[in-house]
PAZA-820210 format. One record per residue: x, y, z of N, C-alpha, C, CB in turn; residue number from 1; residue in three letters. Coordinates in nm, 2 decimals, m for minus. Glycine has a CB too. Example, Ala and Ser with C-alpha at 12.3 -4.5 7.8 and 13.67 -1.06 7.14 Angstrom:
<pt n_px="1.32" n_py="m0.57" n_pz="0.78" ca_px="1.23" ca_py="m0.45" ca_pz="0.78" c_px="1.32" c_py="m0.33" c_pz="0.78" cb_px="1.13" cb_py="m0.45" cb_pz="0.90" k="1" r="ALA"/>
<pt n_px="1.28" n_py="m0.22" n_pz="0.71" ca_px="1.37" ca_py="m0.11" ca_pz="0.71" c_px="1.29" c_py="0.00" c_pz="0.79" cb_px="1.41" cb_py="m0.06" cb_pz="0.57" k="2" r="SER"/>
This chain:
<pt n_px="m0.10" n_py="4.33" n_pz="0.82" ca_px="m0.08" ca_py="4.22" ca_pz="0.75" c_px="m0.21" c_py="4.19" c_pz="0.67" cb_px="m0.03" cb_py="4.10" cb_pz="0.84" k="1" r="MET"/>
<pt n_px="m0.19" n_py="4.14" n_pz="0.54" ca_px="m0.30" ca_py="4.12" ca_pz="0.46" c_px="m0.38" c_py="4.01" c_pz="0.48" cb_px="m0.25" cb_py="4.12" cb_pz="0.34" k="2" r="GLY"/>
<pt n_px="m0.49" n_py="3.97" n_pz="0.41" ca_px="m0.57" ca_py="3.87" ca_pz="0.42" c_px="m0.49" c_py="3.74" c_pz="0.39" cb_px="m0.67" cb_py="3.89" cb_pz="0.34" k="3" r="LEU"/>
<pt n_px="m0.43" n_py="3.74" n_pz="0.28" ca_px="m0.36" ca_py="3.63" ca_pz="0.24" c_px="m0.25" c_py="3.58" c_pz="0.34" cb_px="m0.30" cb_py="3.67" cb_pz="0.12" k="4" r="PHE"/>
<pt n_px="m0.17" n_py="3.67" n_pz="0.39" ca_px="m0.07" ca_py="3.65" ca_pz="0.49" c_px="m0.14" c_py="3.59" c_pz="0.61" cb_px="0.00" cb_py="3.78" cb_pz="0.53" k="5" r="HIS"/>
<pt n_px="m0.24" n_py="3.64" n_pz="0.67" ca_px="m0.33" ca_py="3.58" ca_pz="0.77" c_px="m0.35" c_py="3.44" c_pz="0.75" cb_px="m0.45" cb_py="3.64" cb_pz="0.77" k="6" r="ASN"/>
<pt n_px="m0.42" n_py="3.41" n_pz="0.64" ca_px="m0.47" ca_py="3.27" ca_pz="0.59" c_px="m0.35" c_py="3.18" c_pz="0.59" cb_px="m0.53" cb_py="3.26" cb_pz="0.44" k="7" r="LEU"/>
<pt n_px="m0.24" n_py="3.23" n_pz="0.53" ca_px="m0.12" ca_py="3.14" ca_pz="0.51" c_px="m0.07" c_py="3.11" c_pz="0.65" cb_px="0.00" cb_py="3.22" cb_pz="0.41" k="8" r="LYS"/>
<pt n_px="m0.07" n_py="3.21" n_pz="0.74" ca_px="m0.01" ca_py="3.17" ca_pz="0.88" c_px="m0.09" c_py="3.06" c_pz="0.95" cb_px="0.01" cb_py="3.29" cb_pz="0.97" k="9" r="ALA"/>
<pt n_px="m0.22" n_py="3.09" n_pz="0.94" ca_px="m0.32" ca_py="3.00" ca_pz="1.01" c_px="m0.33" c_py="2.86" c_pz="0.96" cb_px="m0.45" cb_py="3.06" cb_pz="1.01" k="10" r="ARG"/>
<pt n_px="m0.29" n_py="2.85" n_pz="0.81" ca_px="m0.30" ca_py="2.71" ca_pz="0.75" c_px="m0.15" c_py="2.64" c_pz="0.76" cb_px="m0.35" cb_py="2.72" cb_pz="0.60" k="11" r="LEU"/>
<pt n_px="m0.06" n_py="2.71" n_pz="0.80" ca_px="0.08" ca_py="2.64" ca_pz="0.81" c_px="0.08" c_py="2.53" c_pz="0.91" cb_px="0.19" cb_py="2.74" cb_pz="0.86" k="12" r="GLY"/>
<pt n_px="0.03" n_py="2.54" n_pz="1.02" ca_px="0.02" ca_py="2.41" ca_pz="1.12" c_px="m0.05" c_py="2.30" c_pz="1.07" cb_px="m0.05" cb_py="2.44" cb_pz="1.24" k="13" r="PRO"/>
<pt n_px="m0.17" n_py="2.34" n_pz="1.00" ca_px="m0.25" ca_py="2.23" ca_pz="0.95" c_px="m0.19" c_py="2.15" c_pz="0.84" cb_px="m0.38" cb_py="2.28" cb_pz="0.90" k="14" r="ALA"/>
<pt n_px="m0.10" n_py="2.22" n_pz="0.75" ca_px="m0.03" ca_py="2.16" ca_pz="0.65" c_px="0.07" c_py="2.05" c_pz="0.70" cb_px="0.04" cb_py="2.27" cb_pz="0.56" k="15" r="LYS"/>
<pt n_px="0.12" n_py="2.09" n_pz="0.81" ca_px="0.20" ca_py="1.99" ca_pz="0.88" c_px="0.15" c_py="1.87" c_pz="0.94" cb_px="0.28" cb_py="2.05" cb_pz="0.97" k="16" r="GLY"/>
<pt n_px="0.02" n_py="1.90" n_pz="1.00" ca_px="m0.05" ca_py="1.79" ca_pz="1.04" c_px="m0.10" c_py="1.69" c_pz="0.93" cb_px="m0.16" cb_py="1.83" cb_pz="1.11" k="17" r="LYS"/>
<pt n_px="m0.14" n_py="1.77" n_pz="0.82" ca_px="m0.18" ca_py="1.66" ca_pz="0.70" c_px="m0.07" c_py="1.58" c_pz="0.66" cb_px="m0.25" cb_py="1.73" cb_pz="0.57" k="18" r="VAL"/>
<pt n_px="0.05" n_py="1.64" n_pz="0.65" ca_px="0.17" ca_py="1.58" ca_pz="0.60" c_px="0.20" c_py="1.46" c_pz="0.69" cb_px="0.29" cb_py="1.68" cb_pz="0.60" k="19" r="SER"/>
<pt n_px="0.19" n_py="1.48" n_pz="0.82" ca_px="0.22" ca_py="1.37" ca_pz="0.91" c_px="0.12" c_py="1.26" c_pz="0.89" cb_px="0.21" cb_py="1.43" cb_pz="1.06" k="20" r="ASP"/>
<pt n_px="m0.01" n_py="1.30" n_pz="0.87" ca_px="m0.11" ca_py="1.20" ca_pz="0.86" c_px="m0.08" c_py="1.13" c_pz="0.72" cb_px="m0.27" cb_py="1.26" cb_pz="0.86" k="21" r="LEU"/>
<pt n_px="m0.05" n_py="1.19" n_pz="0.63" ca_px="m0.03" ca_py="1.13" ca_pz="0.49" c_px="0.09" c_py="1.03" c_pz="0.51" cb_px="0.00" cb_py="1.25" cb_pz="0.37" k="22" r="ALA"/>
<pt n_px="0.21" n_py="1.07" n_pz="0.59" ca_px="0.31" ca_py="0.98" ca_pz="0.60" c_px="0.26" c_py="0.85" c_pz="0.69" cb_px="0.43" cb_py="1.06" cb_pz="0.66" k="23" r="GLN"/>
<pt n_px="0.18" n_py="0.86" n_pz="0.80" ca_px="0.15" ca_py="0.76" ca_pz="0.86" c_px="0.06" c_py="0.67" c_pz="0.80" cb_px="0.11" cb_py="0.79" cb_pz="0.97" k="24" r="GLN"/>
<pt n_px="m0.05" n_py="0.72" n_pz="0.71" ca_px="m0.15" ca_py="0.64" ca_pz="0.66" c_px="m0.14" c_py="0.64" c_pz="0.50" cb_px="m0.28" cb_py="0.69" cb_pz="0.71" k="25" r="HIS"/>
<pt n_px="m0.03" n_py="0.65" n_pz="0.46" ca_px="m0.03" ca_py="0.65" ca_pz="0.31" c_px="m0.09" c_py="0.54" c_pz="0.23" cb_px="0.11" cb_py="0.67" cb_pz="0.26" k="26" r="GLY"/>
<pt n_px="m0.06" n_py="0.41" n_pz="0.29" ca_px="m0.11" ca_py="0.30" ca_pz="0.24" c_px="m0.26" c_py="0.29" c_pz="0.23" cb_px="m0.07" cb_py="0.20" cb_pz="0.30" k="27" r="GLY"/>
<pt n_px="m0.32" n_py="0.32" n_pz="0.34" ca_px="m0.46" ca_py="0.33" ca_pz="0.36" c_px="m0.52" c_py="0.42" c_pz="0.26" cb_px="m0.50" cb_py="0.38" cb_pz="0.51" k="28" r="LYS"/>
<pt n_px="m0.46" n_py="0.54" n_pz="0.24" ca_px="m0.51" ca_py="0.64" ca_pz="0.16" c_px="m0.51" c_py="0.60" c_pz="0.02" cb_px="m0.43" cb_py="0.77" cb_pz="0.17" k="29" r="ILE"/>
<pt n_px="m0.40" n_py="0.54" n_pz="m0.02" ca_px="m0.40" ca_py="0.49" ca_pz="m0.17" c_px="m0.50" c_py="0.38" c_pz="m0.20" cb_px="m0.26" cb_py="0.44" cb_pz="m0.20" k="30" r="GLU"/>
<pt n_px="m0.51" n_py="0.29" n_pz="m0.07" ca_px="m0.62" ca_py="0.18" ca_pz="m0.10" c_px="m0.76" c_py="0.24" c_pz="m0.13" cb_px="m0.64" cb_py="0.08" cb_pz="0.02" k="31" r="HIS"/>
<pt n_px="m0.77" n_py="0.34" n_pz="m0.04" ca_px="m0.91" ca_py="0.41" ca_pz="m0.05" c_px="m0.93" c_py="0.48" c_pz="m0.18" cb_px="m0.93" cb_py="0.52" cb_pz="0.06" k="32" r="GLY"/>
<pt n_px="m0.82" n_py="0.54" n_pz="m0.24" ca_px="m0.82" ca_py="0.61" ca_pz="m0.37" c_px="m0.85" c_py="0.49" c_pz="m0.47" cb_px="m0.66" cb_py="0.68" cb_pz="m0.40" k="33" r="ILE"/>
<pt n_px="m0.79" n_py="0.38" n_pz="m0.47" ca_px="m0.81" ca_py="0.29" ca_pz="m0.56" c_px="m0.96" c_py="0.22" c_pz="m0.56" cb_px="m0.70" cb_py="0.18" cb_pz="m0.53" k="34" r="ASP"/>
<pt n_px="m1.01" n_py="0.21" n_pz="m0.42" ca_px="m1.13" ca_py="0.14" ca_pz="m0.41" c_px="m1.25" c_py="0.24" c_pz="m0.46" cb_px="m1.15" cb_py="0.10" cb_pz="m0.26" k="35" r="LYS"/>
<pt n_px="m1.23" n_py="0.38" n_pz="m0.45" ca_px="m1.32" ca_py="0.47" ca_pz="m0.49" c_px="m1.31" c_py="0.47" c_pz="m0.65" cb_px="m1.29" cb_py="0.60" cb_pz="m0.42" k="36" r="ALA"/>
<pt n_px="m1.20" n_py="0.47" n_pz="m0.71" ca_px="m1.19" ca_py="0.45" ca_pz="m0.85" c_px="m1.25" c_py="0.33" c_pz="m0.90" cb_px="m1.05" cb_py="0.45" cb_pz="m0.88" k="37" r="ALA"/>
<pt n_px="m1.24" n_py="0.23" n_pz="m0.85" ca_px="m1.29" ca_py="0.10" ca_pz="m0.90" c_px="m1.44" c_py="0.12" c_pz="m0.89" cb_px="m1.25" cb_py="m0.02" cb_pz="m0.81" k="38" r="LYS"/>
<pt n_px="m1.50" n_py="0.17" n_pz="m0.78" ca_px="m1.64" ca_py="0.18" ca_pz="m0.77" c_px="m1.70" c_py="0.29" c_pz="m0.87" cb_px="m1.69" cb_py="0.21" cb_pz="m0.62" k="39" r="ALA"/>
<pt n_px="m1.64" n_py="0.39" n_pz="m0.90" ca_px="m1.68" ca_py="0.48" ca_pz="m1.00" c_px="m1.68" c_py="0.41" c_pz="m1.14" cb_px="m1.57" cb_py="0.60" cb_pz="m1.00" k="40" r="VAL"/>
<pt n_px="m1.56" n_py="0.34" n_pz="m1.17" ca_px="m1.56" ca_py="0.28" ca_pz="m1.30" c_px="m1.65" c_py="0.18" c_pz="m1.32" cb_px="m1.43" cb_py="0.24" cb_pz="m1.33" k="41" r="ASP"/>
<pt n_px="m1.68" n_py="0.10" n_pz="m1.20" ca_px="m1.79" ca_py="0.00" ca_pz="m1.22" c_px="m1.94" c_py="0.07" c_pz="m1.26" cb_px="m1.80" cb_py="m0.07" cb_pz="m1.07" k="42" r="ASP"/>
<pt n_px="m1.96" n_py="0.18" n_pz="m1.17" ca_px="m2.09" ca_py="0.24" ca_pz="m1.20" c_px="m2.11" c_py="0.32" c_pz="m1.34" cb_px="m2.11" cb_py="0.34" cb_pz="m1.09" k="43" r="ARG"/>
<pt n_px="m1.99" n_py="0.35" n_pz="m1.40" ca_px="m1.99" ca_py="0.41" ca_pz="m1.53" c_px="m1.96" c_py="0.32" c_pz="m1.64" cb_px="m1.91" cb_py="0.52" cb_pz="m1.54" k="44" r="THR"/>
<pt n_px="m1.95" n_py="0.18" n_pz="m1.60" ca_px="m1.93" ca_py="0.06" ca_pz="m1.70" c_px="m1.81" c_py="0.09" c_pz="m1.77" cb_px="m2.05" cb_py="0.04" cb_pz="m1.80" k="45" r="LYS"/>
<pt n_px="m1.71" n_py="0.14" n_pz="m1.73" ca_px="m1.59" ca_py="0.16" ca_pz="m1.80" c_px="m1.58" c_py="0.27" c_pz="m1.89" cb_px="m1.55" cb_py="0.05" cb_pz="m1.86" k="46" r="GLY"/>
<pt n_px="m1.67" n_py="0.34" n_pz="m1.91" ca_px="m1.69" ca_py="0.46" ca_pz="m2.01" c_px="m1.58" c_py="0.56" c_pz="m1.99" cb_px="m1.83" cb_py="0.52" cb_pz="m1.99" k="47" r="LYS"/>
<pt n_px="m1.54" n_py="0.58" n_pz="m1.85" ca_px="m1.45" ca_py="0.69" ca_pz="m1.85" c_px="m1.34" c_py="0.64" c_pz="m1.77" cb_px="m1.51" cb_py="0.83" cb_pz="m1.79" k="48" r="TYR"/>
<pt n_px="m1.29" n_py="0.52" n_pz="m1.80" ca_px="m1.18" ca_py="0.45" ca_pz="m1.74" c_px="m1.05" c_py="0.53" c_pz="m1.75" cb_px="m1.16" cb_py="0.31" cb_pz="m1.80" k="49" r="SER"/>
<pt n_px="m1.02" n_py="0.58" n_pz="m1.87" ca_px="m0.89" ca_py="0.66" ca_pz="m1.88" c_px="m0.90" c_py="0.78" c_pz="m1.79" cb_px="m0.86" cb_py="0.70" cb_pz="m2.04" k="50" r="ASP"/>
<pt n_px="m1.00" n_py="0.86" n_pz="m1.79" ca_px="m1.00" ca_py="0.96" ca_pz="m1.72" c_px="m1.00" c_py="0.94" c_pz="m1.55" cb_px="m1.12" cb_py="1.04" cb_pz="m1.77" k="51" r="LYS"/>
<pt n_px="m1.06" n_py="0.84" n_pz="m1.51" ca_px="m1.05" ca_py="0.78" ca_pz="m1.37" c_px="m0.92" c_py="0.74" c_pz="m1.34" cb_px="m1.14" cb_py="0.66" cb_pz="m1.36" k="52" r="ILE"/>
<pt n_px="m0.85" n_py="0.68" n_pz="m1.43" ca_px="m0.70" ca_py="0.63" ca_pz="m1.42" c_px="m0.61" c_py="0.75" c_pz="m1.40" cb_px="m0.66" cb_py="0.55" cb_pz="m1.55" k="53" r="HIS"/>
<pt n_px="m0.65" n_py="0.85" n_pz="m1.48" ca_px="m0.57" ca_py="0.97" ca_pz="m1.48" c_px="m0.58" c_py="1.07" c_pz="m1.34" cb_px="m0.61" cb_py="1.06" cb_pz="m1.60" k="54" r="THR"/>
<pt n_px="m0.70" n_py="1.07" n_pz="m1.30" ca_px="m0.75" ca_py="1.14" ca_pz="m1.19" c_px="m0.68" c_py="1.05" c_pz="m1.06" cb_px="m0.92" cb_py="1.14" cb_pz="m1.20" k="55" r="GLY"/>
<pt n_px="m0.69" n_py="0.93" n_pz="m1.06" ca_px="m0.64" ca_py="0.85" ca_pz="m0.96" c_px="m0.48" c_py="0.86" c_pz="m0.95" cb_px="m0.68" cb_py="0.72" cb_pz="m0.99" k="56" r="THR"/>
<pt n_px="m0.41" n_py="0.86" n_pz="m1.05" ca_px="m0.27" ca_py="0.89" ca_pz="m1.05" c_px="m0.22" c_py="1.03" c_pz="m0.99" cb_px="m0.23" cb_py="0.89" cb_pz="m1.19" k="57" r="ASP"/>
<pt n_px="m0.30" n_py="1.13" n_pz="m1.03" ca_px="m0.28" ca_py="1.27" ca_pz="m0.98" c_px="m0.31" c_py="1.27" c_pz="m0.83" cb_px="m0.39" cb_py="1.38" cb_pz="m1.06" k="58" r="LYS"/>
<pt n_px="m0.41" n_py="1.20" n_pz="m0.79" ca_px="m0.44" ca_py="1.20" ca_pz="m0.64" c_px="m0.33" c_py="1.14" c_pz="m0.56" cb_px="m0.57" cb_py="1.12" cb_pz="m0.62" k="59" r="ALA"/>
<pt n_px="m0.29" n_py="1.03" n_pz="m0.63" ca_px="m0.18" ca_py="0.95" ca_pz="m0.56" c_px="m0.05" c_py="1.06" c_pz="m0.55" cb_px="m0.14" cb_py="0.82" cb_pz="m0.66" k="60" r="LYS"/>
<pt n_px="m0.03" n_py="1.10" n_pz="m0.66" ca_px="0.09" ca_py="1.20" ca_pz="m0.68" c_px="0.08" c_py="1.31" c_pz="m0.57" cb_px="0.10" cb_py="1.28" cb_pz="m0.83" k="61" r="GLY"/>
<pt n_px="m0.03" n_py="1.37" n_pz="m0.56" ca_px="m0.06" ca_py="1.49" ca_pz="m0.46" c_px="m0.03" c_py="1.43" c_pz="m0.32" cb_px="m0.21" cb_py="1.55" cb_pz="m0.46" k="62" r="ALA"/>
<pt n_px="m0.08" n_py="1.32" n_pz="m0.30" ca_px="m0.07" ca_py="1.25" ca_pz="m0.17" c_px="0.08" c_py="1.23" c_pz="m0.13" cb_px="m0.15" cb_py="1.12" cb_pz="m0.17" k="63" r="MET"/>
<pt n_px="0.15" n_py="1.17" n_pz="m0.23" ca_px="0.30" ca_py="1.15" ca_pz="m0.21" c_px="0.37" c_py="1.28" c_pz="m0.18" cb_px="0.38" cb_py="1.08" cb_pz="m0.34" k="64" r="ASP"/>
<pt n_px="0.34" n_py="1.38" n_pz="m0.26" ca_px="0.41" ca_py="1.52" ca_pz="m0.23" c_px="0.38" c_py="1.57" c_pz="m0.10" cb_px="0.35" cb_py="1.64" cb_pz="m0.33" k="65" r="ARG"/>
<pt n_px="0.26" n_py="1.55" n_pz="m0.04" ca_px="0.22" ca_py="1.59" ca_pz="0.09" c_px="0.30" c_py="1.50" c_pz="0.19" cb_px="0.07" cb_py="1.57" cb_pz="0.12" k="66" r="LEU"/>
<pt n_px="0.29" n_py="1.37" n_pz="0.17" ca_px="0.37" ca_py="1.29" ca_pz="0.28" c_px="0.52" c_py="1.32" c_pz="0.27" cb_px="0.33" cb_py="1.14" cb_pz="0.27" k="67" r="ALA"/>
<pt n_px="0.59" n_py="1.35" n_pz="0.16" ca_px="0.72" ca_py="1.37" ca_pz="0.15" c_px="0.78" c_py="1.51" c_pz="0.15" cb_px="0.76" cb_py="1.31" cb_pz="0.05" k="68" r="HIS"/>
<pt n_px="0.70" n_py="1.60" n_pz="0.20" ca_px="0.72" ca_py="1.73" ca_pz="0.19" c_px="0.88" c_py="1.76" c_pz="0.24" cb_px="0.59" cb_py="1.81" cb_pz="0.29" k="69" r="LYS"/>
<pt n_px="0.92" n_py="1.70" n_pz="0.35" ca_px="1.05" ca_py="1.74" ca_pz="0.41" c_px="1.16" c_py="1.69" c_pz="0.32" cb_px="1.07" cb_py="1.68" cb_pz="0.55" k="70" r="ASP"/>
<pt n_px="1.14" n_py="1.59" n_pz="0.24" ca_px="1.24" ca_py="1.54" ca_pz="0.14" c_px="1.25" c_py="1.65" c_pz="0.03" cb_px="1.21" cb_py="1.39" cb_pz="0.08" k="71" r="ASP"/>
<pt n_px="1.14" n_py="1.70" n_pz="m0.01" ca_px="1.15" ca_py="1.81" ca_pz="m0.11" c_px="1.19" c_py="1.94" c_pz="m0.08" cb_px="1.04" cb_py="1.83" cb_pz="m0.16" k="72" r="ARG"/>
<pt n_px="1.18" n_py="1.98" n_pz="0.06" ca_px="1.21" ca_py="2.11" ca_pz="0.09" c_px="1.37" c_py="2.12" c_pz="0.12" cb_px="1.13" cb_py="2.16" cb_pz="0.21" k="73" r="ASP"/>
<pt n_px="1.43" n_py="2.02" n_pz="0.15" ca_px="1.57" ca_py="2.02" ca_pz="0.19" c_px="1.67" c_py="2.03" c_pz="0.07" cb_px="1.59" cb_py="1.89" cb_pz="0.26" k="74" r="THR"/>
<pt n_px="1.61" n_py="2.00" n_pz="m0.06" ca_px="1.69" ca_py="2.01" ca_pz="m0.17" c_px="1.76" c_py="2.15" c_pz="m0.20" cb_px="1.62" cb_py="1.97" cb_pz="m0.29" k="75" r="GLY"/>
<pt n_px="1.69" n_py="2.26" n_pz="m0.15" ca_px="1.73" ca_py="2.38" ca_pz="m0.19" c_px="1.73" c_py="2.42" c_pz="m0.33" cb_px="1.84" cb_py="2.40" cb_pz="m0.14" k="76" r="GLY"/>
<pt n_px="1.65" n_py="2.36" n_pz="m0.41" ca_px="1.63" ca_py="2.39" ca_pz="m0.56" c_px="1.73" c_py="2.33" c_pz="m0.64" cb_px="1.62" cb_py="2.53" cb_pz="m0.58" k="77" r="GLY"/>
<pt n_px="1.78" n_py="2.22" n_pz="m0.60" ca_px="1.90" ca_py="2.17" ca_pz="m0.68" c_px="1.85" c_py="2.05" c_pz="m0.76" cb_px="2.03" cb_py="2.12" cb_pz="m0.58" k="78" r="THR"/>
<pt n_px="1.73" n_py="2.04" n_pz="m0.77" ca_px="1.67" ca_py="1.92" ca_pz="m0.85" c_px="1.70" c_py="1.94" c_pz="m1.00" cb_px="1.51" cb_py="1.90" cb_pz="m0.84" k="79" r="THR"/>
<pt n_px="1.72" n_py="1.84" n_pz="m1.08" ca_px="1.74" ca_py="1.84" ca_pz="m1.22" c_px="1.60" c_py="1.83" c_pz="m1.30" cb_px="1.82" cb_py="1.73" cb_pz="m1.26" k="80" r="THR"/>
<pt n_px="1.59" n_py="1.91" n_pz="m1.39" ca_px="1.47" ca_py="1.88" ca_pz="m1.48" c_px="1.45" c_py="1.76" c_pz="m1.55" cb_px="1.47" cb_py="1.98" cb_pz="m1.57" k="81" r="PRO"/>
<pt n_px="1.33" n_py="1.71" n_pz="m1.59" ca_px="1.34" ca_py="1.58" ca_pz="m1.65" c_px="1.39" c_py="1.59" c_pz="m1.79" cb_px="1.21" cb_py="1.51" cb_pz="m1.66" k="82" r="PRO"/>
<pt n_px="1.45" n_py="1.49" n_pz="m1.84" ca_px="1.51" ca_py="1.48" ca_pz="m1.97" c_px="1.44" c_py="1.49" c_pz="m2.08" cb_px="1.58" cb_py="1.37" cb_pz="m1.97" k="83" r="SER"/>
<pt n_px="1.31" n_py="1.46" n_pz="m2.08" ca_px="1.22" ca_py="1.45" ca_pz="m2.19" c_px="1.09" c_py="1.50" c_pz="m2.15" cb_px="1.21" cb_py="1.32" cb_pz="m2.24" k="84" r="GLY"/>
<pt n_px="0.99" n_py="1.50" n_pz="m2.25" ca_px="0.85" ca_py="1.54" ca_pz="m2.21" c_px="0.79" c_py="1.42" c_pz="m2.12" cb_px="0.75" cb_py="1.57" cb_pz="m2.34" k="85" r="PRO"/>
<pt n_px="0.68" n_py="1.44" n_pz="m2.04" ca_px="0.62" ca_py="1.34" ca_pz="m1.95" c_px="0.56" c_py="1.24" c_pz="m2.04" cb_px="0.51" cb_py="1.41" cb_pz="m1.86" k="86" r="PRO"/>
<pt n_px="0.56" n_py="1.11" n_pz="m2.00" ca_px="0.50" ca_py="1.00" ca_pz="m2.07" c_px="0.34" c_py="1.02" c_pz="m2.07" cb_px="0.54" cb_py="0.87" cb_pz="m2.00" k="87" r="PRO"/>
<pt n_px="0.30" n_py="0.98" n_pz="m2.20" ca_px="0.14" ca_py="0.99" ca_pz="m2.22" c_px="0.08" c_py="0.86" c_pz="m2.17" cb_px="0.10" cb_py="1.02" cb_pz="m2.39" k="88" r="THR"/>
<pt n_px="m0.04" n_py="0.88" n_pz="m2.12" ca_px="m0.12" ca_py="0.76" ca_pz="m2.07" c_px="m0.20" c_py="0.70" c_pz="m2.19" cb_px="m0.22" cb_py="0.81" cb_pz="m1.95" k="89" r="SER"/>
Protein backbone atom coordinates (compact mmCIF):
# COMPACT_ATOMS: atom_id res chain seq x y z
CA MET A 1 0.00 0.00 0.00
CA GLY A 2 1.31 3.45 -0.84
CA LEU A 3 2.03 6.32 1.48
CA PHE A 4 -1.16 8.16 0.50
CA HIS A 5 -3.35 5.13 1.22
CA ASN A 6 -1.69 4.60 4.61
CA LEU A 7 -2.19 8.24 5.52
CA LYS A 8 -5.81 8.19 4.36
CA ALA A 9 -6.52 5.02 6.38
CA ARG A 10 -5.07 6.56 9.53
CA LEU A 11 -6.88 9.88 9.15
CA GLY A 12 -10.30 8.33 8.51
CA PRO A 13 -11.22 7.86 12.19
CA ALA A 14 -9.92 11.33 13.04
CA LYS A 15 -12.22 12.89 10.44
CA GLY A 16 -15.19 11.19 12.07
CA LYS A 17 -14.19 12.51 15.49
CA VAL A 18 -13.74 16.03 14.14
CA SER A 19 -17.14 15.81 12.47
CA ASP A 20 -18.78 14.72 15.72
CA LEU A 21 -17.12 17.57 17.63
CA ALA A 22 -18.21 20.07 14.97
CA GLN A 23 -21.80 18.81 15.27
CA GLN A 24 -21.77 19.04 19.07
CA HIS A 25 -20.03 22.40 19.40
CA GLY A 26 -20.96 24.22 16.18
CA GLY A 27 -22.34 27.28 17.97
CA LYS A 28 -19.23 27.67 20.11
CA ILE A 29 -16.97 27.29 17.10
CA GLU A 30 -18.86 29.94 15.13
CA HIS A 31 -18.78 32.26 18.14
CA GLY A 32 -15.00 31.77 18.35
CA ILE A 33 -14.58 32.49 14.64
CA ASP A 34 -16.62 35.69 14.99
CA LYS A 35 -14.69 36.75 18.09
CA ALA A 36 -11.33 36.18 16.37
CA ALA A 37 -12.51 38.08 13.28
CA LYS A 38 -13.62 41.02 15.39
CA ALA A 39 -10.30 41.09 17.26
CA VAL A 40 -8.31 41.08 14.01
CA ASP A 41 -10.58 43.72 12.48
CA ASP A 42 -10.13 45.94 15.54
CA ARG A 43 -6.34 45.52 15.49
CA THR A 44 -6.15 46.40 11.79
CA LYS A 45 -8.58 49.31 12.32
CA GLY A 46 -10.96 48.01 9.64
CA LYS A 47 -8.38 48.15 6.88
CA TYR A 48 -8.97 44.51 5.87
CA SER A 49 -12.64 44.15 6.83
CA ASP A 50 -13.69 42.71 3.48
CA LYS A 51 -10.94 40.08 3.52
CA ILE A 52 -11.67 39.19 7.16
CA HIS A 53 -15.36 38.83 6.37
CA THR A 54 -14.60 36.58 3.39
CA GLY A 55 -12.27 34.41 5.47
CA THR A 56 -14.82 34.17 8.26
CA ASP A 57 -17.52 33.04 5.84
CA LYS A 58 -15.20 30.40 4.35
CA ALA A 59 -14.23 29.12 7.79
CA LYS A 60 -17.87 28.83 8.82
CA GLY A 61 -18.70 27.06 5.55
CA ALA A 62 -15.89 24.55 6.10
CA MET A 63 -17.09 23.93 9.64
CA ASP A 64 -20.64 23.37 8.38
CA ARG A 65 -19.39 20.89 5.77
CA LEU A 66 -17.53 18.99 8.47
CA ALA A 67 -20.50 19.00 10.83
CA HIS A 68 -22.97 17.77 8.20
CA LYS A 69 -20.82 15.24 6.35
CA ASP A 70 -23.47 12.51 6.77
CA ASP A 71 -26.11 14.66 5.04
CA ARG A 72 -23.81 15.26 2.09
CA ASP A 73 -22.64 11.64 1.70
CA THR A 74 -26.12 10.10 1.58
CA GLY A 75 -27.13 12.04 -1.56
CA GLY A 76 -25.32 9.73 -3.92
CA GLY A 77 -24.36 12.61 -6.21
CA THR A 78 -27.92 13.65 -6.98
CA THR A 79 -27.49 17.29 -6.01
CA THR A 80 -28.41 19.91 -8.57
CA PRO A 81 -25.87 22.58 -9.54
CA PRO A 82 -26.61 26.20 -8.67
CA SER A 83 -28.69 28.08 -11.21
CA GLY A 84 -26.32 31.02 -11.53
CA PRO A 85 -22.93 32.36 -10.54
CA PRO A 86 -22.17 32.68 -6.83
CA PRO A 87 -23.03 36.03 -5.23
CA THR A 88 -20.23 38.54 -4.89
CA SER A 89 -19.43 40.10 -1.54
